N, C-alpha and C positions, 0 to 999 in steps of 0.2 A: 511142363508140356503135357498136354492131354493126348490120349490115343483115340482115334476115330477109325471108321471103316467105310470103305467105298468099293463097290464092285460094278464094273462094266463087264458083266459075266460073259466070257467067250468060252463056249463049250464045244467039244468035238461035234462036227456035223454028223448026224446019225445016232448020237447018244439020245436015249429016250428023253423027250422034253419034260415029262413028269418027274424023272429022276433029277434032271438039272435044276428044275424049279424047287424041288424038295430040298436039295443040298444047298441051294442059295438061301432058302429060308432058314435052314439049320445054322448057316454061318451067321446070320443076323441074330438069331436067338442065342447063339453062343457068345457073340459080341456083347449082347445085353447082360448075360450072366457074368461076363468077365470085366464089366465096368467100362467098356468103350463108351466114350461120351456121345458120339454121333454116328449115324449110319446112313449111307446114301446108296442108291442104285440107279443105273442108267436105263434108257429105253431105246429100242429100235424096232421098227415095224418089218423091215424087209431084210432080215438076216437070220439064217438058220443056225448060226453059231451063237447069236445073242437073242435069247428066247424070252426076254421080258419086253413086250411091246408097250406096256403101260406101267410106268413107275408108280403112278398113283394107285393102281389096282394092286400091285405087288406090296406096297407099303400098307395099304388097307388090310391085307391079309395078316400083317404083323401087329396091327394096332393094339389088339386086346391080348396079345400073347407076350409082348414086351412090357417091362416095368419101369426102366430107368433111361434107356438110351433115347436120344432125340433122333427121330427118323426124318430123312430128307429125300426129296426128289432130286435125283442127281444125273441127269437133269430132265425137266420137261422140255422137249424140243418145240418151242413156241410156234414157229411158222407152220407146223404140221397139225395144228388144232385150231380152235376158235376161242377167242378170249372169254366168251360167256361160259363155255364148257369148262375151261381151265379155272375160271373164278369160282364156279360152283363146286367142282370136284375138289379143288384144293381147300376151299372153306370146309367142305364136309370132312376131309381127312384131318384138318386142324382140330375140328370138334371131336372126331373119333379119338385123337391122341390127347385131347384136352390141353392143347398148346405145346405138346412135346414134338414140335414139327418145324422143319426148316424148308423153305420154298426155293429149291434149286432150279435155275432156268438157263437156257442157252438157245442159240439159233439152230443147233443141230449140225452134225458134221458128216452124217452118212449120206453119200450122194444118191444111193438108190432110194432112200426115204424121201429125199427132196424130189426125185423124179415121180415116185408113186403118188405123192400129194400134189403134183403139178407145180412144184416150186423150183425146178432145176434152173430155169432161166430167169427167175425173179431175184430181186435183191433181198436175200433172207435176213441180213442184218437189219434192214429197214423194216421188214415184216416183224422181226423179233421186237424191235423197239415199239412199233405201233401196238403189237399184241400186249406186251407187258404194261404199257401205259393205259390201255383200255381195261385190263384186269384191275389195276389199281383204281381207275376211275369208277368202275363198278362197285368196288368195295367202299370207296369214299363217298359215293353218291347214293341217290335213291332212284328207284324205278319211276318212270319208264326208260331212263338212261339217255336215249337219243344220241348215241356216239357214232360218228361217221368218220371213216378214214379212207386211205387209199386202198386198203386190202380188206377191211372188216367194217361191218355195221352192227350195232347192238341197240335194239329197241324192243319194248313190249307195249308201245303206246296204243296200238290198235286193239290189243286183247287184254289189257290190264283190268283186274277186278280187285282193287285193294281191300275191299271189305272182307274178302275171303283169303287174301294173301296171294292171289294169282298175279304173276307178272314180276315178282321180286326174286332176286337171287340172294341166298343166305350169305351173311358176312362171316369172316373168320372168327375163330375163338380168340386168337391173339389180336390185340388192338394196337395200332390200326390194321396191322397185317403181320403175318409170320416173318421172321428174319429172311431176307432174300440173299441167296448165295449164287455166285456164278463161277463156272470153271474157266480158268485161264490157260490157254494152250499155245499162245504165241510169245516169242521173245519180245520184251519191251511193250507188252500188251497195253494199248491205249484203253482197251475195255476195262482193265483193272482200275485205271484212273477214273473212268466214268462211273464204275460201280461204287468206288469209295466216295465219290462226290454225291451220290444218291443215297448213301447210308447202307449200301450193300457190302458184302465181304467176298473175297475170292478163295477158291481152291486152286492151287497150282497143280497142273495135271501130272500124273505119275509117269507119263511118257515124254516129259520135257527134261532135257539135260539140266543138271544143277546150275551150269553156267547161265542158262536162260531163266531158270526159276529165280535166281538171284535178282534179275532185273525187275521182278514184279514188286518188290518192296518199295523201290523208289517211285514206281508208278502209283502205288497205293498211297504213299505219303503225299504225292502231288495232288491226288484227288481230295484227300482229307484237308490239306492246307487250303485248297481252293474255296472250301465252304466253311472253314473254321471248325472242322470235326476233330475230336480228340484222336490222336494217333496212338494205336495200341496194337502191338504185335500179337496179342492174344487172338485178334480177329483174323490172322493169316493162317490158312490151312495149307499144308504141303503134303501131297500124296506121293507115296513111294511103293514100289514093288519090293516086298520083303519076304524072305523065307528063313525061318529060324528052326533049327533042329537040335537034338541033343548032342550031336557031334558034327564036325565040319564036313566029313565025307558024305554023310546022309544029306546034309543041306545042299552040298554041291551037286549030288546026283539029282535031287528033286528039283533043283533050280536050273540045271544046265544040260542034263542028259536028254537024248531022244525020248519022246514021250512025256517030257516035263510039261506041266501046265503053263509054266513061265515061258518056255520055248514056244509052245503052241500059241500063246497070247501074242508074242511079238512076231511070229511068222504071219499071223493074220493081220496084225496092225501094219507091219512093213508092206505087205501086199496092198492094203488099202491106201496107205499114204503114198506109196510109189505110184499107184495108178492115178491118184489125185494131185500129183506134183507137189507133195508137201513133206518131202524128206528133209527139208531144212530144219524141221523140229529136232532131228537126230544129229545135226551137224554142229560141231564146236566151231568150225570155220565155214562161213558161207560159201567159200570157194572150193570146199571139199567135193570131189567128184561123187556123183550118185553111186557109182560102182563100189566106192569104199564104204558105203553104208551097208555093211553086211550084218547078218543075224548075230554072229559072234561079237561084233563091235557093239551092237545095240545092247545085248545082254550084259556085256562087261560094263557099259556106262550106266545102265538103268536098273539093274537088279542087285539089291543088297541081300546077301545070303551068308549063312555061317552059323556057328553055335552062339550061345547067349553073349559071351564076352566079345566075340568078333562083331556081331550085329550092333551091340551097344557102341563099340568104337566107331563103326561106320556111320551110325546115325549122328553121333556127336561130331564126326568129321563133316558130315553134310551140313549140320547146323553152323559149324565154324565157317564153312564155305559160303552158304547162302544168307546167313544172318538168323536172328532169333525169330521163331514162329511159334504160334500158340498151340497148334494141333498137328500131330503127325498122323496122316490119314493112311492107314494100312490098306493096300489094294488087294481085294479078294480075287481068287482065281478058281478055275475048275478044280474040284476035288478028285484029281486023278487017283490019288491015294487018300481016302478020307481020314485015315489016322494021322498021316503027316500033315494034311491040311489043317485039321483041328489042333494038332500039337503045336504047329507054328503060331497059331493065334494065342494059345494058352501061354507059351513061353514068352511071346511078345508082351502080353499084358501083365503076367505075373513075375517075370524075371527081368526082361530087357528094360521096360519103362521105369521101374523103380531105380535101376542103376543109372539110367539117363538123367532122371530128375535129381538123384543124389549128386551126380557129377555137375549138373547145372547149378545146383545149390551151393557147391563148393567154389564156384568161380567168383 
């Protein structure tokens, strides 16, 4: 099992943006030094707690300072942009990283972003599919493109000057394109099946109960079987909220006490999902009343915390529950205590993962 990193960075509103961004970058640089295999970050435009409006720009800031980690957009919210811009910027980033890049995509889930871009009443899943199909068509084809859809048009026919290069969009470094990754946030996600059928791979979201994460593997297999694709659990990424400390009491405090970045994360997420009518993601039983989806309940179900031995046991129990997966994706949080934030990542990489892989090897 490999260890990777993902952050949908939720920082306290009012914390200096420059400090939040600097700490987010430090986390990725630390992940690179510790041997994390991949690193992803999300993007939102209209949220003062989530201060990365462009995952491409943020990853570009890391391109020449990281050495080994594959960086990924996690994710580009496709309906909030234009396929020509996405195709060009992603190709640029792929060249900056010389192929050390994964292309993470989604329809986007923040309703205020949908509103600000004029998409609130539109079919964003339909927009997402049209946008990614056009991005791939741009990379596969040649200018002047002449792509027309319900939501987007792409052409440079009137202004193209091929003799000097004008009118063409650069193609990616990786051929035919970077690996495409999608985040799966729903139980029994049909999106996972469609991703697998197209040669893409899923990340099961860190805020999804293990009971529902387990359903993603069968959907992935279904998509692979449809097209005769090799079925390989190494392609399945599962994200988790994890806090490792040198002793159990320290881990419990940093994960569960007032002021904890894990508590703050789920306070924010609960508020958003409750307003959006999506608390089902937190329910083991669909008939469970919304009032029972409390902060304590969510923290108990979704945060792994403890010392090295305890976290090792909990991750192995997760794997036993949901099935074999290739990458454990460590979810990053605000560094309310930078020393504890860094220490958790170090212990995870240097002590927990070797124990997990030794245990898996003994099965």
